[in-house]
C-alpha positions as a LaTeX table, in Angstrom:
\begin{tabular}{lrrr}
\hline
Residue & $x$ (\AA) & $y$ (\AA) & $z$ (\AA) \\
\hline
Met1 & 8.46 & $-33.74$ & 31.64 \\
Lys2 & 7.76 & $-37.21$ & 30.30 \\
Phe3 & 5.36 & $-35.77$ & 27.74 \\
Leu4 & 7.90 & $-33.16$ & 26.63 \\
Arg5 & 10.59 & $-35.84$ & 26.35 \\
Gln6 & 8.33 & $-37.94$ & 24.14 \\
Val7 & 7.55 & $-34.92$ & 21.98 \\
Leu8 & 11.27 & $-34.23$ & 21.54 \\
Glu9 & 11.84 & $-37.87$ & 20.63 \\
Ser10 & 9.05 & $-37.61$ & 18.07 \\
Phe11 & 10.79 & $-34.60$ & 16.56 \\
Arg12 & 14.08 & $-36.55$ & 16.47 \\
Phe13 & 12.45 & $-39.51$ & 14.73 \\
Ala14 & 10.79 & $-37.20$ & 12.21 \\
Trp15 & 14.07 & $-35.41$ & 11.48 \\
Gln16 & 15.95 & $-38.67$ & 11.01 \\
Ala17 & 13.24 & $-39.95$ & 8.65 \\
Leu18 & 13.48 & $-36.80$ & 6.54 \\
Lys19 & 17.29 & $-36.96$ & 6.41 \\
Ser20 & 17.30 & $-40.62$ & 5.42 \\
Asn21 & 15.22 & $-39.90$ & 2.30 \\
Ile22 & 16.64 & $-36.61$ & 1.02 \\
Thr23 & 15.53 & $-37.05$ & $-2.59$ \\
Arg24 & 11.99 & $-38.00$ & $-1.62$ \\
Thr25 & 11.86 & $-35.14$ & 0.88 \\
Ile26 & 12.94 & $-32.57$ & $-1.71$ \\
Leu27 & 10.46 & $-33.81$ & $-4.31$ \\
Ser28 & 7.57 & $-33.85$ & $-1.85$ \\
Leu29 & 8.16 & $-30.32$ & $-0.55$ \\
Leu30 & 8.33 & $-28.76$ & $-4.02$ \\
Gly31 & 4.56 & $-28.44$ & $-4.24$ \\
Val32 & 4.35 & $-26.66$ & $-0.90$ \\
Thr33 & 7.29 & $-24.44$ & $-1.86$ \\
Val34 & 5.60 & $-23.32$ & $-5.08$ \\
Gly35 & 2.28 & $-22.76$ & $-3.31$ \\
Ile36 & 3.69 & $-20.74$ & $-0.42$ \\
Phe37 & 5.85 & $-18.76$ & $-2.85$ \\
Ala38 & 2.79 & $-17.92$ & $-4.96$ \\
Ile39 & 0.67 & $-16.82$ & $-1.98$ \\
Val40 & 3.37 & $-14.88$ & $-0.11$ \\
Ala41 & 4.69 & $-13.30$ & $-3.33$ \\
Val42 & 1.23 & $-12.08$ & $-4.36$ \\
Phe43 & 0.52 & $-10.74$ & $-0.86$ \\
Thr44 & 3.92 & $-9.05$ & $-0.73$ \\
Ile45 & 3.56 & $-7.43$ & $-4.15$ \\
Val46 & $-0.02$ & $-6.33$ & $-3.39$ \\
Asp47 & 1.07 & $-4.81$ & $-0.07$ \\
Ser48 & 3.98 & $-3.06$ & $-1.79$ \\
Leu49 & 1.73 & $-1.70$ & $-4.54$ \\
Glu50 & $-0.84$ & $-0.49$ & $-2.02$ \\
Arg51 & 1.84 & 1.16 & 0.13 \\
Ser52 & 3.39 & 2.86 & $-2.89$ \\
Ile53 & 0.06 & 4.21 & $-4.15$ \\
Lys54 & $-1.00$ & 5.42 & $-0.71$ \\
Asp55 & 2.36 & 7.13 & $-0.25$ \\
Ser56 & 1.82 & 8.81 & $-3.61$ \\
Met57 & $-1.55$ & 10.04 & $-2.37$ \\
Ser58 & $-0.15$ & 11.45 & 0.88 \\
Phe59 & $-0.04$ & 14.94 & $-0.63$ \\
Ile60 & $-3.86$ & 14.93 & $-0.73$ \\
Gly61 & $-4.01$ & 15.17 & 3.04 \\
Asp62 & $-5.98$ & 13.54 & 5.83 \\
Lys63 & $-9.56$ & 14.53 & 6.82 \\
Val64 & $-9.74$ & 16.73 & 3.74 \\
Ile65 & $-12.62$ & 17.67 & 1.43 \\
Tyr66 & $-12.02$ & 19.08 & $-2.05$ \\
Val67 & $-14.72$ & 21.43 & $-3.38$ \\
Gln68 & $-14.56$ & 20.98 & $-7.16$ \\
Lys69 & $-16.62$ & 21.00 & $-10.32$ \\
Trp70 & $-16.01$ & 17.38 & $-11.31$ \\
Pro71 & $-16.68$ & 14.51 & $-8.89$ \\
Trp72 & $-14.09$ & 11.77 & $-8.62$ \\
Gly73 & $-15.55$ & 8.79 & $-10.45$ \\
Phe74 & $-15.01$ & 5.33 & $-8.91$ \\
Gly75 & $-17.42$ & 2.89 & $-10.49$ \\
Gly76 & $-21.04$ & 3.35 & $-11.49$ \\
Glu77 & $-22.40$ & 5.71 & $-14.14$ \\
Tyr78 & $-20.41$ & 8.91 & $-14.52$ \\
Gln79 & $-22.87$ & 11.61 & $-15.66$ \\
Trp80 & $-20.30$ & 13.85 & $-17.31$ \\
Trp81 & $-22.91$ & 15.65 & $-19.40$ \\
Lys82 & $-24.49$ & 16.97 & $-16.19$ \\
Tyr83 & $-21.22$ & 17.89 & $-14.49$ \\
Phe84 & $-20.04$ & 19.67 & $-17.65$ \\
Gln85 & $-22.69$ & 22.35 & $-17.10$ \\
Trp86 & $-21.67$ & 23.04 & $-13.50$ \\
Pro87 & $-19.61$ & 26.19 & $-12.78$ \\
Glu88 & $-16.03$ & 26.03 & $-11.56$ \\
Pro89 & $-15.39$ & 26.99 & $-7.91$ \\
Thr90 & $-14.10$ & 30.55 & $-7.70$ \\
Phe91 & $-11.70$ & 32.51 & $-5.54$ \\
Ala92 & $-14.65$ & 34.50 & $-4.21$ \\
Glu93 & $-16.28$ & 31.27 & $-3.02$ \\
Tyr94 & $-13.02$ & 30.30 & $-1.32$ \\
Lys95 & $-12.99$ & 33.63 & 0.52 \\
Phe96 & $-16.63$ & 33.11 & 1.51 \\
Leu97 & $-15.88$ & 29.66 & 2.95 \\
Tyr98 & $-12.68$ & 30.91 & 4.58 \\
Glu99 & $-14.57$ & 33.66 & 6.40 \\
Asn100 & $-17.67$ & 31.65 & 7.36 \\
Leu101 & $-16.70$ & 28.01 & 7.95 \\
Glu102 & $-16.67$ & 27.23 & 11.67 \\
Ser103 & $-16.25$ & 23.45 & 11.65 \\
Ala104 & $-12.99$ & 23.47 & 9.61 \\
Ser105 & $-9.45$ & 23.71 & 10.94 \\
Ala106 & $-8.11$ & 25.13 & 7.67 \\
Val107 & $-9.40$ & 26.35 & 4.29 \\
Ala108 & $-7.10$ & 26.81 & 1.30 \\
Val109 & $-7.29$ & 27.39 & $-2.44$ \\
Met110 & $-5.12$ & 25.80 & $-5.10$ \\
Asp111 & $-4.76$ & 25.28 & $-8.84$ \\
Phe112 & $-2.40$ & 23.42 & $-11.18$ \\
Arg113 & $-0.74$ & 24.02 & $-14.50$ \\
Gly114 & 1.28 & 21.21 & $-16.04$ \\
Ser115 & 4.22 & 21.05 & $-18.46$ \\
Thr116 & 5.59 & 24.53 & $-17.85$ \\
Thr117 & 9.24 & 25.30 & $-18.59$ \\
Leu118 & 11.39 & 26.88 & $-15.89$ \\
Lys119 & 14.68 & 28.49 & $-16.97$ \\
Asn120 & 17.92 & 29.72 & $-15.49$ \\
Gly121 & 20.27 & 30.76 & $-18.26$ \\
Ser122 & 20.97 & 27.67 & $-20.36$ \\
Asn123 & 19.48 & 25.36 & $-17.72$ \\
Ser124 & 15.81 & 24.46 & $-17.97$ \\
Ile125 & 13.31 & 21.88 & $-16.77$ \\
Val126 & 9.66 & 21.11 & $-17.52$ \\
Ala127 & 7.68 & 21.16 & $-14.29$ \\
Gln128 & 4.21 & 21.41 & $-12.85$ \\
Ile129 & 3.20 & 24.75 & $-11.34$ \\
Gln130 & 0.94 & 24.75 & $-8.31$ \\
Gly131 & $-0.62$ & 27.94 & $-6.98$ \\
Val132 & $-1.63$ & 27.78 & $-3.31$ \\
Ser133 & $-2.85$ & 30.06 & $-0.57$ \\
Tyr134 & $-0.91$ & 30.46 & 2.66 \\
Glu135 & $-2.99$ & 27.90 & 4.61 \\
Tyr136 & $-2.20$ & 25.08 & 2.17 \\
Asn137 & 0.66 & 23.74 & 4.31 \\
Gln138 & $-1.87$ & 23.06 & 7.09 \\
Ile139 & $-3.73$ & 20.72 & 4.74 \\
Ser140 & $-1.03$ & 19.02 & 2.70 \\
Asp141 & 2.43 & 17.93 & 3.77 \\
Ile142 & 5.12 & 20.15 & 2.21 \\
Pro143 & 8.42 & 18.96 & 3.74 \\
Ile144 & 11.08 & 21.66 & 3.36 \\
Gln145 & 14.71 & 20.54 & 3.22 \\
Asp146 & 16.33 & 23.94 & 2.65 \\
Gly147 & 14.84 & 27.37 & 3.17 \\
Arg148 & 11.31 & 27.98 & 4.42 \\
Tyr149 & 7.61 & 28.05 & 3.60 \\
Phe150 & 5.82 & 31.19 & 2.40 \\
Ile151 & 4.92 & 33.99 & 4.79 \\
Pro152 & 1.45 & 35.64 & 4.67 \\
Leu153 & 2.87 & 38.83 & 3.16 \\
Glu154 & 4.16 & 36.89 & 0.13 \\
Thr155 & 0.92 & 35.02 & $-0.57$ \\
Asn156 & $-1.39$ & 37.99 & 0.07 \\
Asn157 & 0.63 & 40.42 & $-2.07$ \\
Ala158 & 1.33 & 38.08 & $-5.00$ \\
Arg159 & 5.10 & 38.10 & $-4.52$ \\
Asn160 & 7.13 & 36.17 & $-7.10$ \\
Val161 & 8.51 & 33.55 & $-4.75$ \\
Ala162 & 8.56 & 29.76 & $-5.13$ \\
Ile163 & 9.10 & 26.50 & $-3.30$ \\
Val164 & 10.57 & 23.99 & $-5.71$ \\
Gly165 & 11.07 & 20.25 & $-5.80$ \\
Ala166 & 14.51 & 18.68 & $-5.52$ \\
Asp167 & 14.75 & 17.88 & $-9.26$ \\
Ile168 & 14.01 & 21.50 & $-10.17$ \\
Ala169 & 16.69 & 22.81 & $-7.79$ \\
Thr170 & 19.25 & 20.35 & $-9.19$ \\
Ala171 & 18.38 & 21.06 & $-12.84$ \\
Leu172 & 18.37 & 24.84 & $-12.59$ \\
Phe173 & 21.23 & 25.25 & $-10.12$ \\
Pro174 & 23.48 & 22.17 & $-10.37$ \\
Gly175 & 25.95 & 21.90 & $-7.52$ \\
Gln176 & 24.59 & 25.06 & $-5.84$ \\
Asp177 & 22.30 & 26.00 & $-2.99$ \\
Ala178 & 19.12 & 27.01 & $-4.81$ \\
Val179 & 17.61 & 28.99 & $-1.92$ \\
Gly180 & 17.69 & 32.70 & $-2.71$ \\
Lys181 & 18.41 & 32.11 & $-6.41$ \\
Ala182 & 16.17 & 33.45 & $-9.20$ \\
Phe183 & 14.73 & 31.67 & $-12.25$ \\
Lys184 & 12.32 & 32.53 & $-15.07$ \\
Leu185 & 8.72 & 31.31 & $-15.10$ \\
Ala186 & 6.51 & 32.40 & $-18.02$ \\
Gly187 & 8.91 & 35.28 & $-18.62$ \\
Asn188 & 8.74 & 36.44 & $-14.98$ \\
Lys189 & 11.52 & 36.34 & $-12.43$ \\
Phe190 & 10.81 & 34.19 & $-9.36$ \\
Thr191 & 13.00 & 33.73 & $-6.28$ \\
Ile192 & 13.32 & 30.36 & $-4.57$ \\
Val193 & 12.56 & 30.53 & $-0.85$ \\
Gly194 & 12.45 & 26.79 & $-0.17$ \\
Val195 & 13.45 & 23.41 & $-1.61$ \\
Gln196 & 11.37 & 20.35 & $-0.77$ \\
Val197 & 12.78 & 17.08 & 0.52 \\
Arg198 & 13.52 & 14.67 & $-2.33$ \\
Lys199 & 10.81 & 12.07 & $-2.60$ \\
Gly200 & 12.24 & 9.99 & $-5.43$ \\
Glu201 & 10.37 & 7.96 & $-7.99$ \\
Ser202 & 6.98 & 6.59 & $-7.12$ \\
Leu203 & 4.83 & 3.99 & $-8.86$ \\
Val204 & 1.98 & 6.47 & $-9.19$ \\
Asp205 & 2.37 & 10.21 & $-8.88$ \\
Phe206 & $-1.08$ & 11.75 & $-8.53$ \\
Gly207 & $-0.78$ & 15.32 & $-9.70$ \\
Gly208 & 2.86 & 14.90 & $-10.72$ \\
Ser209 & 6.04 & 14.11 & $-8.82$ \\
Pro210 & 6.75 & 16.48 & $-5.91$ \\
Asp211 & 10.39 & 16.55 & $-7.07$ \\
Lys212 & 9.22 & 18.36 & $-10.23$ \\
Asn213 & 6.62 & 20.53 & $-8.55$ \\
Cys214 & 6.97 & 24.31 & $-8.30$ \\
Ile215 & 4.70 & 25.90 & $-5.69$ \\
Ile216 & 3.95 & 29.63 & $-5.92$ \\
Pro217 & 1.41 & 31.91 & $-4.19$ \\
Phe218 & $-2.07$ & 31.53 & $-5.65$ \\
Ala219 & $-2.32$ & 35.27 & $-6.35$ \\
Ser220 & 0.87 & 35.07 & $-8.44$ \\
Phe221 & $-0.42$ & 31.95 & $-10.19$ \\
Ser222 & $-3.69$ & 33.71 & $-11.00$ \\
Lys223 & $-1.92$ & 36.69 & $-12.58$ \\
Leu224 & 0.23 & 34.43 & $-14.77$ \\
Phe225 & $-2.20$ & 31.78 & $-15.95$ \\
Gln226 & $-5.82$ & 32.54 & $-15.15$ \\
Ser227 & $-6.36$ & 35.84 & $-17.02$ \\
Gly228 & $-8.91$ & 37.07 & $-14.50$ \\
Arg229 & $-10.82$ & 33.75 & $-14.44$ \\
Arg230 & $-9.95$ & 33.20 & $-10.75$ \\
Ser231 & $-11.31$ & 29.63 & $-10.62$ \\
Ala232 & $-9.66$ & 27.04 & $-8.42$ \\
Asp233 & $-10.06$ & 24.01 & $-6.21$ \\
Ile234 & $-11.09$ & 24.78 & $-2.64$ \\
Val235 & $-9.59$ & 22.50 & $-0.01$ \\
Val236 & $-11.07$ & 22.18 & 3.48 \\
Lys237 & $-9.54$ & 20.31 & 6.40 \\
Gly238 & $-11.77$ & 19.19 & 9.25 \\
Phe239 & $-10.98$ & 18.78 & 12.91 \\
Pro240 & $-9.64$ & 15.40 & 14.14 \\
Glu241 & $-12.65$ & 14.91 & 16.39 \\
Asp242 & $-15.09$ & 15.24 & 13.46 \\
Glu243 & $-15.68$ & 11.54 & 12.81 \\
Gly244 & $-16.70$ & 10.91 & 9.22 \\
Met245 & $-16.34$ & 14.61 & 8.38 \\
Lys246 & $-20.14$ & 14.88 & 8.48 \\
Glu247 & $-20.27$ & 18.22 & 10.27 \\
Val248 & $-17.85$ & 20.08 & 8.01 \\
Glu249 & $-19.33$ & 18.47 & 4.87 \\
Ala250 & $-22.83$ & 19.63 & 5.84 \\
Glu251 & $-21.60$ & 23.15 & 6.58 \\
Ile252 & $-19.70$ & 23.36 & 3.26 \\
Thr253 & $-22.80$ & 22.22 & 1.39 \\
Gly254 & $-24.99$ & 24.80 & 3.10 \\
Leu255 & $-22.56$ & 27.69 & 2.56 \\
Met256 & $-21.88$ & 26.81 & $-1.08$ \\
Arg257 & $-25.59$ & 26.56 & $-1.86$ \\
Thr258 & $-26.14$ & 29.91 & $-0.14$ \\
Lys259 & $-23.28$ & 31.54 & $-2.05$ \\
Arg260 & $-24.56$ & 30.24 & $-5.38$ \\
Gly261 & $-28.20$ & 31.02 & $-4.62$ \\
Ile262 & $-29.40$ & 27.45 & $-5.15$ \\
Lys263 & $-33.07$ & 26.94 & $-4.34$ \\
Pro264 & $-34.03$ & 24.31 & $-1.72$ \\
Arg265 & $-35.66$ & 22.03 & $-4.31$ \\
Asp266 & $-32.71$ & 22.13 & $-6.71$ \\
Gly267 & $-29.71$ & 19.84 & $-6.50$ \\
Ser268 & $-26.21$ & 21.07 & $-5.78$ \\
Asn269 & $-23.99$ & 22.03 & $-8.72$ \\
Phe270 & $-20.64$ & 21.30 & $-7.10$ \\
Ser271 & $-18.78$ & 18.22 & $-5.91$ \\
Leu272 & $-17.34$ & 17.42 & $-2.50$ \\
Asn273 & $-14.53$ & 14.94 & $-3.13$ \\
Arg274 & $-12.80$ & 13.06 & $-0.33$ \\
Pro275 & $-9.57$ & 11.02 & $-0.53$ \\
Glu276 & $-11.31$ & 8.22 & 1.36 \\
Ala277 & $-13.28$ & 7.44 & $-1.82$ \\
Ala278 & $-10.04$ & 6.91 & $-3.76$ \\
Ala279 & $-8.59$ & 4.86 & $-0.92$ \\
Glu280 & $-11.74$ & 2.70 & $-0.82$ \\
Ala281 & $-11.60$ & 2.10 & $-4.57$ \\
Ile282 & $-7.95$ & 1.13 & $-4.33$ \\
Gly283 & $-8.76$ & $-1.17$ & $-1.41$ \\
Gln284 & $-11.42$ & $-2.96$ & $-3.45$ \\
Leu285 & $-8.97$ & $-3.47$ & $-6.31$ \\
Phe286 & $-6.34$ & $-4.96$ & $-4.03$ \\
Ala287 & $-8.94$ & $-7.17$ & $-2.36$ \\
Val288 & $-9.60$ & $-8.75$ & $-5.77$ \\
Leu289 & $-5.85$ & $-9.21$ & $-6.33$ \\
Thr290 & $-5.54$ & $-10.81$ & $-2.88$ \\
Ile291 & $-8.31$ & $-13.30$ & $-3.68$ \\
Ala292 & $-6.57$ & $-14.08$ & $-6.97$ \\
Gly293 & $-3.37$ & $-14.78$ & $-5.04$ \\
Trp294 & $-5.16$ & $-17.21$ & $-2.74$ \\
Val295 & $-6.73$ & $-19.01$ & $-5.70$ \\
Ile296 & $-3.42$ & $-19.28$ & $-7.57$ \\
Gly297 & $-1.50$ & $-20.46$ & $-4.52$ \\
Ser298 & $-4.23$ & $-22.84$ & $-3.34$ \\
Phe299 & $-3.89$ & $-25.05$ & $-6.43$ \\
Ser300 & $-0.16$ & $-25.45$ & $-5.85$ \\
Ile301 & $-0.64$ & $-26.04$ & $-2.13$ \\
Leu302 & $-3.35$ & $-28.61$ & $-2.84$ \\
Val303 & $-0.94$ & $-30.53$ & $-5.06$ \\
Gly304 & 1.79 & $-30.19$ & $-2.44$ \\
Gly305 & $-0.56$ & $-31.38$ & 0.31 \\
Phe306 & $-1.48$ & $-34.51$ & $-1.65$ \\
Gly307 & 2.22 & $-35.10$ & $-2.27$ \\
Ile308 & 3.03 & $-34.91$ & 1.44 \\
Ala309 & 0.09 & $-37.17$ & 2.31 \\
Asn310 & 1.25 & $-39.73$ & $-0.26$ \\
Ile311 & 4.79 & $-39.65$ & 1.11 \\
Met312 & 3.50 & $-40.09$ & 4.66 \\
Phe313 & 1.45 & $-43.15$ & 3.68 \\
Val314 & 4.59 & $-44.63$ & 2.11 \\
Ser315 & 6.60 & $-43.75$ & 5.22 \\
Val316 & 4.07 & $-45.46$ & 7.49 \\
Lys317 & 4.18 & $-48.60$ & 5.36 \\
Glu318 & 8.01 & $-48.64$ & 5.32 \\
Arg319 & 8.21 & $-48.29$ & 9.12 \\
Thr320 & 5.40 & $-50.66$ & 10.08 \\
Asn321 & 7.82 & $-53.10$ & 11.80 \\
Leu322 & 9.43 & $-50.22$ & 13.70 \\
Ile323 & 6.01 & $-49.02$ & 14.83 \\
Gly324 & 5.22 & $-52.51$ & 16.14 \\
Ile325 & 8.50 & $-52.67$ & 18.03 \\
Gln326 & 7.98 & $-49.22$ & 19.57 \\
Lys327 & 4.45 & $-50.07$ & 20.70 \\
Ser328 & 5.56 & $-53.43$ & 22.12 \\
Leu329 & 8.18 & $-51.57$ & 24.17 \\
Gly330 & 5.48 & $-49.31$ & 25.64 \\
Ala331 & 5.19 & $-46.41$ & 23.19 \\
Lys332 & 1.81 & $-44.69$ & 23.54 \\
Asn333 & $-0.51$ & $-44.08$ & 20.62 \\
Tyr334 & $-0.06$ & $-40.30$ & 20.88 \\
Ser335 & 3.71 & $-40.76$ & 20.69 \\
Ile336 & 3.41 & $-42.61$ & 17.37 \\
Leu337 & 0.82 & $-40.05$ & 16.22 \\
Phe338 & 3.11 & $-37.10$ & 17.03 \\
Gln339 & 6.05 & $-38.82$ & 15.38 \\
Phe340 & 4.40 & $-38.96$ & 11.96 \\
Leu341 & 2.44 & $-35.73$ & 12.38 \\
Phe342 & 5.63 & $-33.81$ & 13.21 \\
Glu343 & 7.29 & $-35.34$ & 10.18 \\
Ala344 & 4.51 & $-34.04$ & 7.91 \\
Val345 & 4.55 & $-30.60$ & 9.56 \\
Met346 & 8.34 & $-30.34$ & 9.35 \\
Leu347 & 8.22 & $-31.37$ & 5.70 \\
Ser348 & 5.61 & $-28.72$ & 4.97 \\
Leu349 & 7.43 & $-26.06$ & 7.02 \\
Val350 & 10.68 & $-26.65$ & 5.18 \\
Gly351 & 8.82 & $-26.21$ & 1.88 \\
Gly352 & 7.21 & $-23.05$ & 3.22 \\
Leu353 & 10.53 & $-21.63$ & 4.41 \\
Val354 & 12.07 & $-22.23$ & 0.99 \\
Gly355 & 9.11 & $-20.46$ & $-0.66$ \\
Ile356 & 9.43 & $-17.49$ & 1.74 \\
Phe357 & 13.16 & $-17.34$ & 1.06 \\
Leu358 & 12.47 & $-17.15$ & $-2.68$ \\
Val359 & 10.12 & $-14.21$ & $-2.04$ \\
Phe360 & 12.87 & $-12.59$ & 0.03 \\
Leu361 & 15.23 & $-12.94$ & $-2.94$ \\
Leu362 & 12.51 & $-11.42$ & $-5.13$ \\
Ser363 & 12.65 & $-8.25$ & $-3.01$ \\
Phe364 & 16.21 & $-7.64$ & $-4.24$ \\
Met365 & 15.20 & $-7.68$ & $-7.90$ \\
Pro366 & 14.93 & $-4.22$ & $-9.54$ \\
Met367 & 11.25 & $-3.32$ & $-10.01$ \\
Gly368 & 11.62 & 0.26 & $-11.20$ \\
Ser369 & 9.98 & 2.60 & $-8.74$ \\
Leu370 & 8.21 & $-0.25$ & $-6.91$ \\
Gln371 & 10.00 & $-1.34$ & $-3.74$ \\
Ile372 & 9.16 & $-4.92$ & $-2.77$ \\
Leu373 & 9.19 & $-5.41$ & 1.01 \\
Leu374 & 8.60 & $-8.77$ & 2.69 \\
Thr375 & 6.76 & $-7.94$ & 5.90 \\
Pro376 & 6.73 & $-10.02$ & 9.12 \\
Gly377 & 2.98 & $-10.45$ & 8.67 \\
Asn378 & 3.44 & $-12.18$ & 5.32 \\
Ile379 & 6.21 & $-14.38$ & 6.76 \\
Ile380 & 3.90 & $-15.47$ & 9.59 \\
Leu381 & 1.14 & $-16.06$ & 7.04 \\
Gly382 & 3.39 & $-18.33$ & 4.97 \\
Leu383 & 4.55 & $-20.32$ & 8.00 \\
Gly384 & 0.99 & $-20.58$ & 9.30 \\
Val385 & $-0.37$ & $-21.90$ & 6.00 \\
Ser386 & 2.55 & $-24.36$ & 5.79 \\
Ser387 & 1.82 & $-25.69$ & 9.29 \\
Val388 & $-1.88$ & $-26.14$ & 8.53 \\
Ile389 & $-1.11$ & $-27.99$ & 5.30 \\
Gly390 & 1.32 & $-30.23$ & 7.18 \\
Val391 & $-1.27$ & $-31.10$ & 9.82 \\
Leu392 & $-4.03$ & $-31.75$ & 7.28 \\
Ser393 & $-1.75$ & $-33.86$ & 5.07 \\
Gly394 & $-0.25$ & $-35.90$ & 7.89 \\
Ile395 & $-3.13$ & $-36.44$ & 10.29 \\
Val396 & $-4.69$ & $-39.45$ & 8.50 \\
Pro397 & $-1.40$ & $-41.38$ & 7.98 \\
Ala398 & $-0.38$ & $-40.54$ & 11.57 \\
Met399 & $-3.69$ & $-41.86$ & 12.96 \\
Leu400 & $-3.35$ & $-45.06$ & 10.94 \\
Ala401 & 0.14 & $-45.55$ & 12.37 \\
Ala402 & $-1.00$ & $-44.83$ & 15.94 \\
Arg403 & $-3.87$ & $-47.35$ & 15.76 \\
Met404 & $-1.79$ & $-50.28$ & 14.47 \\
Asp405 & $-1.86$ & $-53.49$ & 16.44 \\
Pro406 & 1.76 & $-54.09$ & 17.62 \\
Val407 & 1.63 & $-57.86$ & 16.96 \\
Ile408 & 0.33 & $-57.44$ & 13.41 \\
Ala409 & 2.77 & $-54.55$ & 12.79 \\
Ile410 & 5.81 & $-56.63$ & 13.88 \\
Arg411 & 4.77 & $-59.53$ & 11.60 \\
Ala412 & 4.27 & $-57.23$ & 8.60 \\
Lys413 & 6.81 & $-57.53$ & 5.78 \\
\hline
\end{tabular}
């Protein structure tokens, strides 16, 4: 209890010292404020960017492999001249994988066509058309707000039905329930069976915004746009227990090589793309941005730390007589040490809190589609860095004060 009482008294002394020199306190905490603001702001913006991009990639799916002609390029040499000669995956290859893959939980086929006009009378909208097989909803998240998903009869028999994004439903049928309504696509009449949940704007929309996405059965898509070509992207989803997707990837490779008649000595002429590669590339980019944030903030914090240390040396000199009196009355060395150390930590913490508050205000500023969110982790980071800077800046002045001889301290002018 005695120790706790002395600690509380040290806090009280530190608080009184800070209040008695308001101007000096404000000037000395500015450096820490700027430094903590820089670090926490960069971390917050990086986290927000990463969250926004990953949310935009959610449509790709989890534990998914895309069988495609072109590999996703993330660094290194991209040998496009070699990939250019590779054949496109075909619908027949999809059927072969669908019938023979044993280590996959779902196999689907899909294809895109961008900038296609959808019409309903005088209303129209330019949208992206996506043709999918029935199993696609087992691979990618297609949240339906109104209506339903396709049934096997519709996808197998190339029925002219569609699931549209929220923007399409609003543009073609303003103020109406779009489910069951018909619209024109490439001169053909399609009926809406479902409307997706509105996603809203996103910083990055890989493959286009879901709000302007029109999903139709792949067989219908093929009749409209492929002219008998029947090429597509094959999407395979593994089982949750398949760690690293090694089993399904090996089986896909073997079946595709068998289907294409590739000899054992020849290399594969198809690509197996995984979203983890994109996520890893994005992670590396944000790691660089995070390091940049630390470097930028460290300079400001370094200046702020020197400022606090300088102020603490001045404070020790101003209160030398008081230190002598306290020690002559029985104050322990650790009590004097805590008194000045707490003052430095409190000074740094106040600067850190102001910097965090400025980042909090930044989250209310309009950033287009980017939503800035100050997370508890970044708040704790800012307070932790502030505390460490306070300890490092105040430890030397506090030790000098604690080791003073009380007789010499009382005589000091």
